[in-house]
C-alpha positions in Angstrom: 84.5 219.6 187.3 83.5 217.0 184.8 80.0 215.5 184.7 79.0 212.0 183.7 77.3 212.1 180.3 76.4 208.4 180.4 75.9 205.9 183.2 76.4 202.9 180.9 79.9 202.2 182.1 79.1 202.1 185.8 77.7 198.6 185.7 80.7 197.3 183.9 83.0 199.1 186.3 81.3 197.8 189.4 81.4 194.2 188.1 85.1 194.5 187.2 85.8 196.0 190.6 84.1 193.1 192.4 86.0 190.5 190.4 89.3 192.3 189.9 89.2 191.1 186.4 87.7 192.3 183.0 87.6 188.7 181.9 85.5 187.5 184.9 83.3 190.6 184.7 82.7 189.8 181.0 81.6 186.3 181.9 79.0 187.6 184.4 77.7 190.3 182.1 77.8 188.1 178.9 80.1 190.5 177.1 83.7 190.3 175.8 86.7 191.4 178.0 87.5 194.0 175.3 84.0 195.5 175.6 84.3 195.8 179.4 87.8 197.3 179.0 86.5 199.9 176.5 83.5 200.9 178.7 85.8 201.3 181.7 88.2 203.4 179.6 85.4 205.7 178.5 84.3 206.0 182.1 87.8 206.9 183.2 87.9 209.6 180.5 84.6 210.9 181.6 85.5 211.2 185.3 89.0 212.4 184.6 91.0 209.9 186.7 92.2 206.3 186.6 90.0 203.6 188.1 92.2 200.6 187.6 95.9 199.7 187.5 96.3 197.3 184.6 98.5 194.2 185.2 99.3 191.5 182.7 96.7 189.0 184.1 94.5 191.1 186.3 93.5 194.6 187.4 93.5 196.4 190.7 91.6 199.4 191.8 93.3 202.8 192.4 92.5 204.6 195.6 89.8 206.7 193.8 88.6 203.7 192.0 88.0 201.9 195.3 86.0 204.8 196.7 83.9 205.0 193.6 83.3 201.2 193.6 82.0 201.3 197.2 79.6 204.1 196.3 78.4 202.5 193.0 77.9 199.1 194.7 75.8 200.7 197.4 73.6 202.6 195.0 73.1 199.6 192.8 72.1 197.6 195.9 69.5 200.2 196.8 68.3 200.3 193.2 68.0 196.5 193.2 66.0 196.5 196.5 63.6 199.2 195.1 63.0 197.3 191.9 62.5 194.1 193.8 59.9 195.7 196.0 58.1 197.2 193.1 58.2 193.9 191.2 56.9 192.1 194.3 54.0 194.5 194.6 53.7 193.6 198.3 55.8 196.0 200.4 53.8 195.1 203.5 55.3 191.5 203.4 58.9 192.5 204.0 60.2 194.2 207.1 63.7 195.6 206.8 65.3 196.2 210.2 68.6 198.0 211.0 70.2 197.8 214.4 73.6 197.7 216.1 75.7 194.6 216.3 75.5 194.3 220.1 71.7 194.8 220.2 71.1 192.4 217.4 73.2 189.6 218.9 72.4 190.0 222.6 68.8 191.3 222.6 66.9 191.1 219.3 67.9 187.8 217.7 67.3 185.8 220.9 63.7 187.2 221.0 62.9 187.5 217.4 61.2 184.1 217.2 58.4 185.5 219.4 57.7 188.2 216.8 57.8 185.8 213.8 55.5 183.5 215.6 53.0 186.3 215.9 53.5 187.4 212.3 54.7 184.4 210.3 53.7 186.1 207.0 56.5 188.7 207.3 59.8 188.3 205.5 62.4 189.6 208.0 65.6 191.3 206.7 67.9 192.2 209.6 71.0 194.3 209.0 73.3 194.7 212.0 75.6 197.6 211.5 77.0 200.3 213.8 77.2 202.9 211.1 74.6 205.7 210.8 71.5 204.5 209.0 69.8 206.4 206.1 66.1 206.2 206.7 65.3 208.1 203.6 65.9 205.2 201.2 64.0 202.0 200.7 66.7 199.7 202.0 65.5 200.2 205.7 62.0 200.4 207.2 62.9 200.7 210.8 66.0 201.1 212.9 66.8 200.6 216.6 69.8 202.8 217.6 71.7 203.1 220.9 72.8 206.5 222.1 72.1 209.5 224.4 68.4 209.7 225.3 66.3 212.3 227.3 63.1 211.9 229.1 60.0 212.8 227.0 61.6 211.7 223.7 58.7 209.8 222.0 61.2 207.5 220.2 62.6 206.1 223.4 62.2 202.3 223.8 64.3 201.8 226.9 66.5 204.1 229.1 69.5 201.9 230.0 71.0 201.2 233.4 74.4 199.8 234.1 74.7 196.8 236.3 77.6 194.7 237.6 77.4 191.1 236.5 79.6 188.0 236.7 79.7 184.4 235.6 78.7 181.7 238.3 82.0 180.1 237.4 83.8 182.8 239.4 82.2 181.6 242.7 84.5 179.7 245.0 83.4 176.3 246.3 80.6 176.9 248.8 80.2 180.6 247.8 76.6 181.5 247.0 77.1 185.0 245.5 79.6 187.8 244.8 79.2 191.2 246.4 80.8 194.6 246.1 83.4 193.4 248.7 84.6 190.9 246.1 85.4 193.5 243.4 89.1 193.9 244.3 89.6 190.2 243.7 88.8 190.2 240.0 89.5 192.2 236.9 86.7 194.8 236.3 85.5 194.7 232.7 84.2 197.8 231.1 83.1 199.3 227.7 85.6 201.9 226.3 86.4 203.6 229.7 86.2 202.7 233.4 84.5 206.0 234.2 81.1 204.3 234.7 82.7 201.9 237.2 83.8 204.9 239.2 80.2 206.2 239.1 78.8 202.9 240.3 81.4 202.7 243.1 80.6 206.2 244.2 76.8 205.4 244.2 77.5 202.6 246.5 80.1 204.5 248.7 82.8 202.0 247.7 85.4 204.2 246.0 88.0 203.2 248.5 89.8 200.1 247.4 92.4 198.7 245.0 90.6 197.9 241.8 91.9 196.3 238.6 90.6 198.2 235.6 92.7 196.3 233.1 90.2 195.0 230.5 88.2 197.3 228.2 86.1 196.3 225.3 84.8 198.3 222.3 81.2 196.9 222.2 78.6 195.9 224.9 78.1 192.5 223.2 81.8 191.6 223.4 81.9 192.8 227.0 78.9 190.6 227.9 80.5 187.6 226.3 83.7 188.2 228.2 81.7 188.2 231.4 79.9 185.0 230.4 83.4 183.5 229.8 84.4 184.3 233.4 87.1 186.9 232.5 86.1 189.2 235.3 83.2 191.2 236.7 81.6 193.4 234.1 79.7 196.7 234.2 77.3 196.2 231.4 74.1 197.7 230.0 71.1 195.8 231.4 69.4 195.3 228.1 72.5 193.6 226.7 72.9 191.3 229.8 69.2 190.6 230.5 69.0 187.4 228.4 72.1 186.0 229.9 70.8 186.7 233.4 67.5 185.0 232.5 69.4 181.9 231.3 71.7 181.9 234.4 74.9 182.5 232.4 75.3 185.8 234.3 74.4 186.9 237.8 73.8 190.4 239.0 75.7 191.9 242.0 73.1 193.3 244.4 73.9 197.0 244.5 72.8 200.4 243.1 73.1 200.7 239.4 75.4 203.4 237.8 73.9 206.7 236.5 73.6 206.5 232.7 72.2 208.7 230.0 71.9 206.3 227.0 69.3 204.0 225.7 67.5 202.7 222.7 65.4 204.7 220.2 63.0 203.5 217.5 63.5 205.2 214.2 61.2 204.8 211.1 61.5 205.5 207.4 59.1 208.5 207.2 57.3 207.1 204.2 56.5 203.9 206.1 55.6 205.0 209.6 51.9 204.3 209.1 52.3 200.8 207.6 50.9 198.0 209.7 54.1 196.0 209.7 56.0 198.9 211.3 53.3 199.6 213.9 53.2 195.9 214.8 57.0 195.7 215.2 57.1 198.8 217.3 54.3 197.5 219.5 56.1 194.2 220.0 59.4 196.0 220.8 57.6 198.2 223.4 56.0 195.1 225.0 59.3 193.2 225.2 61.1 196.2 226.6 58.4 196.7 229.2 58.6 193.1 230.2 62.4 193.4 230.5 62.1 196.5 232.6 60.0 194.6 235.1 62.9 192.2 235.7 65.3 195.0 236.6 65.3 195.6 240.3 
């Protein structure tokens, strides 16, 4: 296995990979295209495989070149963030939050103005990403992640419950609400698998019936939006639907919720857990989650 003896070509390579052009990379880096090409050639010789396919007027990444470009781009981003933090000298002024797409869109963003009103001095950086988060680097201070939870876990923010919701647009003229008896009349929307619907129906002794489990969604946020759009009755995590219920965009069917073993956990960069900005954000999240819990009946 060959080892890199110099990192000087990685900057040129990453820039050329982004532009798909030695000429445009040269303009950004204030070098000549020939210098960029030479650096990339030396890098290819060092790693032992081709990074680009050369065409008459442009270049394209090879499969291995694409993998390396993703890694180098990420590492350069982390390096830039660290340098920026050190240059700024005020790490306490920036709060970097990572969370999932659905939680960010349907829960956190609609409430975030309340936190920034309390702490207007904080610069908020929100990254919504369903991929696993690395809390050992300085690109993330805190993360809110959804997944299996167990009682007694000190990181738990909220143990989810699944509820059946619908848009008021589904009500017939003169109809005041939908009940379990109305389920066979509409498509039943679910996340990934209808298994949780079967658990809710079992909890409410309503398994007998002809139900339409024809519409599944990959994310809670998309599922909630489908329910708001009146595409059917959805079984959704309460935390995701709570804001829409509060606004009146969704209504809850009055029945027992489905058993569920997932929820939200608060994760912290171990080097930053004692920082005031982290403690304030966690305290605010806990207060908001507790307030939401009181609205679940």
